[in-house]
TIMAR-387748 format. One record per residue (C-alpha): residue in three letters; y negated, x negated, z. Coordinates in steps of 0.1 Angstrom, whole numbers. Each point is the difference from the previous one (the first is absolute). Example, Ala and Ser with C-alpha at 12.3 -4.5 7.8 and 13.67 -1.06 7.14 Angstrom:
<pts>
ala	45	-123	78
ser	-34	-14	-7
</pts>
This chain:
<pts>
unk	-266	-156	85
unk	-12	36	-10
unk	-2	6	-41
unk	-18	26	-16
unk	10	11	-32
unk	-26	11	-28
unk	8	14	-31
unk	-26	-11	-27
unk	-8	2	-39
unk	-11	-29	-21
unk	-34	3	-8
unk	-8	2	-38
unk	-35	6	-1
unk	-28	-25	18
unk	-35	0	7
unk	-20	23	23
unk	6	34	-21
unk	36	-5	2
unk	-2	-8	35
unk	-24	29	10
unk	25	24	-21
unk	29	-14	25
unk	-20	5	30
unk	-9	37	-13
unk	40	9	0
unk	2	-15	39
unk	14	-31	-10
unk	-9	-35	9
unk	0	-28	-26
unk	16	-34	13
unk	9	-33	-10
unk	30	-21	7
unk	-7	-39	-4
unk	18	-32	12
unk	32	5	-24
unk	9	-11	-33
unk	-28	28	-11
unk	-26	21	10
unk	9	36	0
unk	-28	30	0
unk	14	29	13
unk	-13	35	16
unk	18	21	28
unk	-7	32	19
unk	-28	-9	29
unk	28	15	24
unk	23	-28	-8
unk	-23	-23	16
unk	-8	17	33
unk	27	-16	20
unk	-5	-36	-13
unk	-38	3	1
unk	-7	20	33
unk	18	-20	27
unk	-5	-32	18
unk	39	-9	-7
unk	9	-26	-24
unk	23	13	-27
unk	17	-6	-32
unk	-8	23	-31
unk	29	6	-26
unk	-19	10	-32
unk	20	16	-26
unk	-19	-2	-34
unk	18	4	-35
unk	35	-3	14
unk	-5	-29	17
unk	-8	-7	38
unk	-21	-26	14
unk	-3	-11	39
unk	-34	-3	9
unk	-26	-4	29
unk	-32	15	-1
unk	-28	-25	-7
unk	-32	19	-2
unk	-14	38	-4
unk	-30	13	-11
unk	-18	31	12
unk	-25	27	-11
unk	-33	-9	16
unk	-8	37	-1
unk	30	20	12
unk	22	-29	14
unk	28	10	-22
unk	24	-30	-13
unk	-10	-7	-35
unk	19	-32	-9
unk	30	-21	14
unk	11	-37	-7
unk	33	-9	5
unk	16	-34	6
unk	35	-6	-13
unk	26	-17	21
unk	16	-28	-18
unk	28	-17	18
unk	-8	-37	0
unk	-41	7	-4
unk	-19	-1	36
unk	-23	29	7
unk	-27	5	23
unk	0	31	19
unk	-16	16	31
unk	25	8	28
unk	-9	19	29
unk	1	-16	37
unk	24	18	23
unk	-7	-11	36
unk	30	-1	24
unk	2	-6	40
unk	-22	11	26
unk	-26	-28	7
unk	-5	-18	34
unk	-36	5	-1
unk	4	39	-5
unk	21	2	28
unk	-25	-20	19
unk	-27	28	-9
unk	-13	-15	-32
unk	-5	19	-32
unk	17	-10	-33
unk	-23	-3	-30
unk	17	-3	-33
unk	-23	-16	-24
unk	20	-1	-30
unk	25	28	-14
unk	17	-22	-28
unk	4	-35	-14
unk	0	-12	-35
unk	30	-18	-11
unk	18	-20	-27
unk	37	1	-2
unk	28	10	-28
unk	10	34	-4
unk	32	-1	17
unk	-18	-13	34
unk	-25	29	-1
unk	0	22	35
unk	-13	33	11
unk	-19	-18	26
unk	-9	-33	19
unk	11	3	34
unk	-23	-16	27
unk	13	-3	35
unk	-31	5	27
unk	23	-1	28
unk	-17	-36	13
unk	-37	12	-8
unk	-21	-9	30
unk	-28	16	13
unk	-31	-14	-23
unk	29	-16	-22
unk	4	3	-38
unk	24	-1	-27
unk	-10	-16	-31
unk	13	0	-34
unk	13	-34	5
unk	21	12	27
unk	19	22	-24
unk	35	-6	-9
unk	11	12	-31
unk	30	-12	-18
unk	0	-11	-38
unk	-38	10	1
unk	-31	-18	-5
unk	-28	18	19
unk	-32	2	-23
unk	-24	7	30
unk	-21	-24	17
unk	19	-15	31
unk	-26	2	26
unk	-7	36	-5
unk	11	20	30
unk	27	30	-7
unk	-1	13	34
unk	-18	-6	36
unk	2	14	34
unk	-34	5	14
unk	-12	9	37
unk	-10	36	4
unk	-27	11	17
unk	18	13	30
unk	17	-36	7
unk	-34	-18	-6
unk	-15	24	30
unk	32	-7	22
unk	-2	-40	-6
unk	-41	5	7
unk	9	19	35
unk	29	-21	8
unk	-29	-31	-5
unk	-25	17	21
unk	24	6	28
unk	13	-35	-1
unk	-38	-10	7
unk	-4	21	28
unk	29	-15	20
</pts>
């Protein structure tokens, strides 16, 4: 799994004024929680780019004050005006402590319904899971080979080893719908059948 290294510095001052000062130097304040203690730090805005602006699930190794913390991204805050990153929440991974993470869905295979002329509609891009840090993966693979025309794959159909999927089981993840062209062909075929 891809891991991004972020070199950070401990925050000594807190409050809005201190945070503004940090941001004015193109740094982003952040917090690491979930471990033995909460760590308040800041790092250059550039350091977070590849962690924040991606659809991939990645780990972050944050180095602060001589220590390294293995984390996952938990929450972000953006400026309402210029959309710049203004705060990052990271969750420290502790070996025997389960974490909740959002993992992207990777679809594999070519659906039977698509081969018949249908169109694949993906309704979800990621799933929320609860698992131990050692079982975290870059994505959850969903095979759509057997997905038929007008068929659905739901959350309950997904098999994820050593993970508890927290999304509602009945929600569709992907479906194959009939295209307009296919509907017209069926309608024409039905009319021709009546004429006989």
